[in-house]
C-alpha positions as a LaTeX table, in Angstrom:
\begin{tabular}{lrrr}
\hline
Residue & $x$ (\AA) & $y$ (\AA) & $z$ (\AA) \\
\hline
Met1 & 40.83 & $-62.76$ & $-62.59$ \\
Pro2 & 37.53 & $-62.43$ & $-60.67$ \\
Ile3 & 34.39 & $-64.42$ & $-61.37$ \\
Lys4 & 31.06 & $-63.06$ & $-62.52$ \\
Ile5 & 27.65 & $-64.58$ & $-61.85$ \\
Asp6 & 24.82 & $-64.12$ & $-64.33$ \\
Tyr7 & 21.93 & $-64.10$ & $-61.88$ \\
Lys8 & 19.39 & $-64.52$ & $-64.68$ \\
Lys9 & 20.89 & $-67.96$ & $-65.44$ \\
Cys10 & 21.70 & $-68.95$ & $-61.85$ \\
Cys11 & 19.32 & $-71.52$ & $-60.36$ \\
Trp12 & 19.77 & $-70.20$ & $-56.79$ \\
Lys13 & 17.13 & $-67.52$ & $-56.22$ \\
Asn14 & 15.54 & $-66.19$ & $-53.03$ \\
Gly15 & 17.42 & $-68.62$ & $-50.82$ \\
Lys16 & 16.57 & $-71.82$ & $-52.67$ \\
Cys17 & 17.32 & $-73.78$ & $-55.80$ \\
Ile18 & 14.59 & $-73.26$ & $-58.37$ \\
Ser19 & 15.67 & $-76.21$ & $-60.52$ \\
Cys20 & 15.53 & $-78.93$ & $-57.85$ \\
Ser21 & 12.33 & $-80.86$ & $-57.40$ \\
Cys22 & 13.08 & $-81.66$ & $-53.77$ \\
Gly23 & 12.07 & $-78.19$ & $-52.59$ \\
Lys24 & 14.77 & $-78.11$ & $-49.93$ \\
Glu25 & 16.94 & $-75.10$ & $-49.43$ \\
Ser26 & 20.76 & $-75.32$ & $-49.33$ \\
Asn27 & 20.90 & $-79.12$ & $-49.04$ \\
Cys28 & 19.60 & $-79.87$ & $-52.52$ \\
Cys29 & 21.96 & $-77.83$ & $-54.64$ \\
Arg30 & 25.39 & $-79.27$ & $-55.40$ \\
Gly31 & 27.57 & $-77.21$ & $-57.66$ \\
Cys32 & 29.59 & $-74.03$ & $-57.54$ \\
Val33 & 29.68 & $-73.54$ & $-53.76$ \\
Glu34 & 30.84 & $-77.11$ & $-53.11$ \\
Ala35 & 33.41 & $-76.96$ & $-55.94$ \\
Cys36 & 35.22 & $-73.92$ & $-54.56$ \\
Pro37 & 38.42 & $-75.14$ & $-52.86$ \\
Val38 & 38.80 & $-71.98$ & $-50.75$ \\
Gly39 & 35.19 & $-71.33$ & $-49.70$ \\
Ala40 & 34.84 & $-68.10$ & $-51.65$ \\
Leu41 & 31.20 & $-68.77$ & $-52.56$ \\
Lys42 & 28.19 & $-69.05$ & $-50.28$ \\
Arg43 & 24.46 & $-69.31$ & $-50.70$ \\
Ala44 & 22.26 & $-66.66$ & $-49.11$ \\
Lys45 & 19.35 & $-65.02$ & $-50.92$ \\
Lys46 & 21.63 & $-65.43$ & $-53.94$ \\
Val47 & 25.06 & $-66.94$ & $-54.49$ \\
Glu48 & 27.61 & $-64.50$ & $-53.08$ \\
Ile49 & 31.32 & $-64.19$ & $-53.88$ \\
Asp50 & 34.05 & $-63.24$ & $-51.43$ \\
Asn51 & 36.54 & $-61.75$ & $-53.88$ \\
Lys52 & 39.23 & $-61.61$ & $-51.18$ \\
Lys53 & 39.15 & $-65.42$ & $-50.91$ \\
Cys54 & 38.66 & $-66.20$ & $-54.62$ \\
Ile55 & 41.79 & $-67.59$ & $-56.31$ \\
Ser56 & 40.26 & $-67.55$ & $-59.83$ \\
Cys57 & 40.80 & $-71.28$ & $-60.28$ \\
Gly58 & 37.63 & $-71.77$ & $-62.35$ \\
Ala59 & 36.31 & $-74.72$ & $-60.34$ \\
Cys60 & 32.96 & $-72.98$ & $-59.85$ \\
Val61 & 32.74 & $-72.22$ & $-63.57$ \\
Ser62 & 33.16 & $-75.91$ & $-64.42$ \\
Ala63 & 30.70 & $-76.99$ & $-61.72$ \\
Cys64 & 27.86 & $-74.66$ & $-62.71$ \\
Lys65 & 25.33 & $-76.69$ & $-64.70$ \\
Lys66 & 23.51 & $-73.52$ & $-65.79$ \\
Asn67 & 26.61 & $-71.77$ & $-67.25$ \\
Ala68 & 25.86 & $-68.85$ & $-64.94$ \\
Ile69 & 29.46 & $-68.29$ & $-63.79$ \\
Ser70 & 32.35 & $-66.99$ & $-65.85$ \\
Leu71 & 35.86 & $-65.67$ & $-65.29$ \\
Ile72 & 36.17 & $-62.02$ & $-66.26$ \\
\hline
\end{tabular}
């Protein structure tokens, strides 16, 4: 079962977290990418999924504080 990201809810936009007050790029956000046990998610301009690596465990869904990720 693949995951889906609702980019309207996701706090990672244009290569940075828009909900952190620190203003740093990838170092400030701790959530879905770090929760993935197989490294299927990465941050670029937006959060990207490698569906070949994803094992549909749901760890990223639980870790997302913005409820932007779901299993489909």
